C-alpha positions, 0 to 999 in steps of 0.5 A: 734593883736587886736583879740589875746589881746581880747582872751588873756584877756578872756582867762586869766580871764576864767582861773585864776578868783576868784569866789568872786564877789567883789575883786580887780582882777574881778575890773581889768577884768571888767575894761578892758571888759568894755573898751576894750573887749566889744567895740571892739567886738560890733565894728566889729559885727556891721562892719560885719552886715554893720550897718548903723550908725544913730547917726548925727556924725556917726562912731566916733572910728574905731577900725581897726585904732588903733596902735599897741602900744596902744593895747599892752600897754592895754595888758601890764598893764592888765597883771600886774594888774591882775597878781599882785591882783590875787596873793595877793588875794590868799596870803592875804585873810583868812576871811569870810563875815558870821560873820559880818552880825551876829555880826551887826544890824542897829539902825533904829532911827539913819538911819531915822535921817541920811536919813533925813539929806541927804534929807534936804541937797539935798533940799538945793543943789537942790535950790542953784543950780537953783531950780525946774525951772533950773532942770526940764527944762534943766537938763543937763546944770544944772547938769554940770554948776550950781555945781560950788561953791558947790563942797564940798557939792556935795562930801558930799552929793555923799558919804553920799547917797553911805553910806546911800545905803549900810546901807539900804542893810545892814538893810534889809540883818540883821534886823529881822522886817523890817519897810516898813515906814523907808524903804520908807522914805530911798528910797525917799532920795536916789531917789532924790540924784540920780537925782541931782548927774547925775542919770547915775552913781548913779543908779549903785553905788547905786545898788553896795552899796545896794547889798554888803550884798549879793555881798559878799557871791555871787560865780561868774559864767559865767551865773551869770557874764553875767546876771551882764553885761546885768543888767548894760547895761540896767541901763546904757542905762536908765540913759543915755536916762534920763541924755540926755533929751531923746535924746538917745531914740532908741535902735539903738542910745544907742548901738552906744553911748557905742561906743563913751562912751567906748573910752579910748583906743583911747584917749590914742592913740592920746597921743602916737601919739603927746607926747613922754614919760616922767616922773612926768609930771602930779603926782603933779596936786593933790597937786596943787588942795589941795594948793588952799585950802591954798590960792595958786592959780592954774587953775582948768584944772591943778588939773587933767590929764584928765582936762589937756588933755581935755583942749588941745585936747577938749577945747570947752568941758573944757572951755565951760561947764567944761566937761571932756573926761577920759583918761585911766591910761595907758596914766598917766604911759606913761607920769609919769613913762616913760619906760614901765619897770618902770610901774611895780612899781605903779602898784605893789603898787596900787595892794598891797594897794587895796588887803590889803583893801580886806584882812581887809574888814570883820574884822573891822566891817561894815564901813570898808566894805563900806570903802573897797567898796568905794576904789574898786570902786575908783579902778575901776575909776582908770583905766580911771583917775589917781591913785592918785587923789586930791579927796583921801584927802577927802575921808580920812577925810570922812571915819574918820568921818564915822568910828567916828560915826559908833558905833551910826548906827551899834550895835553890838550883841553878838553871842552865840556859842552852 
């Protein structure tokens, strides 16, 4: 069964793939490749070579023990998401990226000021969360535990640094004469932000946002896809070594870590075994979080489905360090839309939403291209989380702030047509 699903996913992608790199359907496939195809194949390859596990906890996720329902639910959701997004991409998209990069330039002075503000904000965050002693002596615990009470600042730093990486890429792509002093200053701000924001995901996100001007025109081939995957694996491995304070220090340990990290289907299988399907069980969790800003109290673990389930299945992780396991979107669908037939509705709506943004990404200026990319990456994270996250409200507010200041940072030039 499991090999049939792997073959099905690969075949669907190879036959129907969109040759633009940054598009919703490729995000769908990328997610299922990372969380289903890749770890599944890796597990059975290690089984075939009689791999001796070197990590202290040994083999944690045995793919041969998965239920057929878990495997088929992954195949079902993949089919719906990929089918809808690919259909809407064909029907809605008509624009080109070329004119966007011809029409706009970055204001270097505003870029310098913006970078300085982010760096100052990062230094303040660094100091109030423990300072040099805490961050350099116990990075992992400081990153996980000392951010409490500074959520808004952390959010602003994350989103602003993402935008800074995007602007830097846009500047590099479109500027006729590049200031390497400005470039170095921006890089210092980004490296520092990456350090205080967890390194692992930041490297990936900064690379994506910086590369947008090139990724938008890059045609996806199998070779380029393989190169992107290898690059992701190397970046992920480096970041994991750094974030674990050097614990994952050998290729063997990092290889085994992939099996334990890409574990969402096993978490979903636990829910299928322990809980019946339900309707709207966790849909109100984002509202719980929003109400706290108006003085209505609620427990932190009731703000997100993965937090809630972590508090049940891994209480030491949540109550000891506020760390979470990430359940897949299949779990949210199972607990909120009951019968598999009803899963079609939210998947259709979300696919239409992300593809509508996709169709407008070049029409409304550079900031909207950044907004689309943010939502595309949230779309990727949705596959190990929730369709509606409480942070979405803050994202919208941040987008509006960017939109308001976009004319200061991006200067529109007249394009002369001969």
